[in-house]
C-alpha positions in Angstrom: -2.2 -4.8 -32.2 0.5 -3.2 -34.4 -1.7 -3.7 -37.7 -4.5 -2.0 -35.9 -2.3 0.7 -34.1 -0.7 1.4 -37.7 1.7 4.5 -37.0 0.0 6.0 -33.8 0.4 5.3 -30.6 -1.6 2.6 -28.7 -2.8 2.6 -24.9 -3.7 0.1 -22.4 -7.3 0.0 -21.3 -7.4 -3.5 -19.5 -4.9 -5.8 -18.0 -6.4 -9.2 -18.0 -6.5 -11.3 -15.0 -4.9 -14.5 -15.9 -6.3 -16.6 -13.4 -9.7 -16.8 -14.3 -11.0 -14.7 -11.3 -11.5 -12.0 -14.0 -10.1 -9.6 -11.0 -8.7 -7.1 -14.5 -7.1 -3.7 -14.2 -9.0 -1.0 -16.0 -8.6 2.1 -17.0 -11.2 4.5 -18.9 -9.8 7.6 -18.8 -7.8 7.7 -22.4 -5.3 10.6 -20.7 -4.8 8.4 -17.9 -3.5 5.1 -20.1 -0.4 3.6 -19.9 0.9 3.1 -23.0 2.1 -0.4 -24.9 2.7 1.2 -29.0 4.9 4.3 -29.5 4.5 5.9 -32.7 3.9 2.4 -34.5 6.6 0.8 -32.5 6.2 -1.9 -29.3 7.2 -0.6 -26.6 10.0 -2.9 -25.0 12.7 -3.3 -22.2 15.1 -5.5 -22.8 13.3 -7.1 -26.0 10.0 -7.5 -23.7 6.4 -6.0 -24.3 5.9 -3.4 -21.4 3.9 -1.3 -20.4 5.3 2.9 -20.0 3.7 4.7 -17.7 4.5 8.5 -17.7 5.1 9.7 -14.0 2.0 12.1 -14.3 -1.3 10.5 -14.1 -1.0 7.1 -15.7 -2.4 4.0 -13.6 -4.4 1.3 -13.7 -7.2 0.2 -10.7 -9.4 -2.1 -9.2 -12.6 -0.1 -7.5 -13.1 -2.9 -5.0 -11.1 -2.4 -1.5 -12.1 -5.9 -0.8 -10.8 -7.9 -3.4 -7.0 -7.6 -2.3 -7.8 -7.4 1.4 -5.7 -11.0 1.7 -2.5 -8.7 0.7 -2.2 -6.8 4.1 -4.7 -9.5 6.4 -1.9 -11.0 8.2 -4.5 -12.7 11.0 -4.5 -16.2 9.1 -1.2 -18.0 10.4 -1.3 -20.5 7.4 -1.4 -18.2 4.6 1.3 -16.6 2.9 1.1 -13.9 0.3 3.9 -13.0 -3.0 3.9 -10.2 -5.0 6.7 -10.4 -7.9 7.0 -8.0 -10.7 9.6 -7.3 -13.5 9.5 -3.3 -13.9 12.0 -0.1 -14.4 11.9 2.7 -12.0 12.6 6.2 -13.8 13.9 7.0 -17.5 16.9 8.6 -16.1 20.0 7.1 -13.6 19.1 9.5 -10.7 15.6 10.4 -10.6 15.7 12.2 -7.1 11.9 10.9 -6.4 9.7 8.5 -5.0 7.3 6.2 -7.5 4.8 3.8 -6.3 4.4 0.4 -8.6 1.4 -1.0 -6.8 -0.5 -0.1 -3.6 -4.3 0.5 -2.0 -3.2 2.2 1.1 -2.6 6.2 -0.2 1.2 5.7 1.0 -0.4 6.8 4.7 -0.2 5.1 8.4 -4.0 6.0 9.1 -4.9 4.3 5.9 -5.2 0.5 5.4 -3.6 -1.5 3.2 -0.3 -2.1 1.6 2.1 -0.2 -1.3 5.6 -1.4 -2.9 7.5 1.6 -4.1 10.9 2.9 -5.3 12.6 5.9 -3.2 15.6 8.1 -4.5 14.6 11.1 -2.6 17.6 13.4 -1.8 16.1 14.8 1.2 14.8 11.9 3.2 18.0 10.9 1.8 17.1 7.6 0.5 19.2 6.1 -2.4 17.8 3.4 -5.1 15.8 2.3 -2.2 13.0 -0.5 -2.2 10.3 0.4 0.0 6.8 -1.0 1.2 4.6 -0.3 4.0 1.8 -2.4 5.8 -0.5 -0.1 7.4 -3.9 -1.1 9.9 -5.5 2.5 10.0 -3.8 4.1 12.9 -1.4 7.3 12.5 1.6 6.2 12.9 1.0 2.4 13.0 2.7 0.6 10.4 2.7 -3.5 10.4 5.8 -3.5 8.0 7.4 -0.5 7.4 11.0 -1.5 5.3 13.1 0.9 3.4 16.0 -0.6 2.1 19.0 1.7 0.0 21.3 0.9 -3.1 18.8 -2.5 -3.8 17.1 -0.8 -6.9 19.2 -0.3 -10.1 17.2 3.0 -11.5 16.4 3.0 -15.6 16.4 -0.8 -15.8 14.6 -3.5 -15.3 14.5 -4.9 -11.8 12.9 -8.1 -10.8 11.1 -7.3 -7.5 9.7 -10.0 -4.7 8.0 -9.5 -1.0 6.9 -12.1 0.8 4.1 -10.9 3.7 4.7 -14.2 5.9 1.5 -14.5 8.4 4.3 -15.1 11.3 4.1 -14.0 14.9 7.8 -12.9 14.7 8.1 -9.2 13.6 11.5 -9.8 11.3 9.6 -12.4 9.6 6.6 -10.8 8.6 8.6 -9.6 5.2 11.0 -10.8 3.3 12.1 -10.7 -0.6 14.5 -10.2 -3.2 15.4 -7.8 -5.8 17.0 -9.4 -9.0 17.1 -12.7 -7.2 20.5 -12.0 -4.9 20.1 -8.8 -2.6 17.8 -10.2 -0.2 16.0 -8.1 2.1 14.3 -8.2 5.8 14.7 -4.8 7.8 11.1 -4.8 9.3 11.0 -3.9 13.0 7.2 -3.1 13.6 4.9 -4.8 15.4 1.4 -2.8 15.2 -1.2 -5.3 15.1 -2.7 -6.4 11.8 -6.4 -6.1 10.5 -8.5 -7.8 8.7 -10.6 -4.7 7.6 -10.8 -3.7 3.6 -8.5 -1.3 2.2 -8.7 2.1 2.4 -8.3 2.5 -1.2 -8.9 0.2 -4.6 -6.2 -1.5 -5.9 -3.8 0.1 -8.1 -0.6 -0.5 -10.6 1.1 2.4 -10.8 0.1 4.4 -8.2 -0.1 3.9 -4.5 -4.5 3.4 -4.4 -5.1 7.3 -4.1 -3.8 8.3 -7.8 -0.2 9.8 -5.7 3.5 9.4 -7.0 2.5 7.7 -10.0 5.0 5.2 -11.6 7.6 6.8 -14.1 8.7 4.0 -16.0 7.8 0.5 -17.2 6.0 -2.4 -15.9 6.9 -5.6 -17.8 5.1 -8.6 -15.4 3.2 -8.4 -12.1 1.9 -11.3 -9.7 0.2 -11.3 -6.9 0.0 -14.7 -5.3 -1.2 -16.6 -2.5 -0.9 -20.0 -1.1 0.0 -22.1 2.1 3.2 -22.5 3.6 5.6 -20.4 0.8 9.0 -20.3 0.8 10.4 -17.5 -0.8 13.7 -18.4 -1.8 14.9 -16.8 -5.3 12.8 -15.8 -8.1 14.3 -19.0 -10.7 12.3 -21.4 -7.9 8.8 -19.5 -7.8 9.2 -19.0 -11.7 8.3 -23.1 -12.0 5.5 -22.7 -9.2 3.9 -19.3 -9.4 0.2 -18.7 -10.5 0.4 -16.1 -13.4 -1.9 -13.1 -12.7 -0.8 -10.5 -14.9 1.4 -10.2 -17.8 1.9 -7.6 -20.5 1.7 -9.6 -23.6 
């Protein structure tokens, strides 16, 4: 790759689904493609190849609204889903911003789908918060609405995982870890899940509606579903995960 790019910069058109299902993230608009080579040097964070998203218009997408229906469809009691990412939010220690990592509901309760994001806005106020919303299309109605402060380390790589659990108890609907040690389980919403398709296609580096674009880096992204998933630690799951997306 570096031999092809030379001393210029290289950008990502396709992130291939490693499962074989061909659910590839794509971006054909050159100006909106995340960067992987900067002036002849591979973009890395902690020596890991990482895609750089500029916080303005960089985004990768899957146009289908049905492909990832299973991420917000909590009607199957025998299925759990896992999202895991190694990523960096922001390029400063105090971004005072909100950055979407992945989503397909536009960050709106009137939409259907989910979103994972980082939020550091002083106006709310939130401080280095992890956020996850799952919505069913009803205004003001949330299936999952989690926000937990002081979990994300800005301007550093973080390992983030969130388990969407098909359990009847609202407190069990989502559970996760940041950097393997900081557990969060703060959902208190009991809105009825929907099995309808998402309002937007899934986007990496945005929320499904090309908004709150990510400023930072993504090194890895996993999206996984299986029966009877127990979320304990990322170390355990490294032995069992089916890798979906990896920046290599």
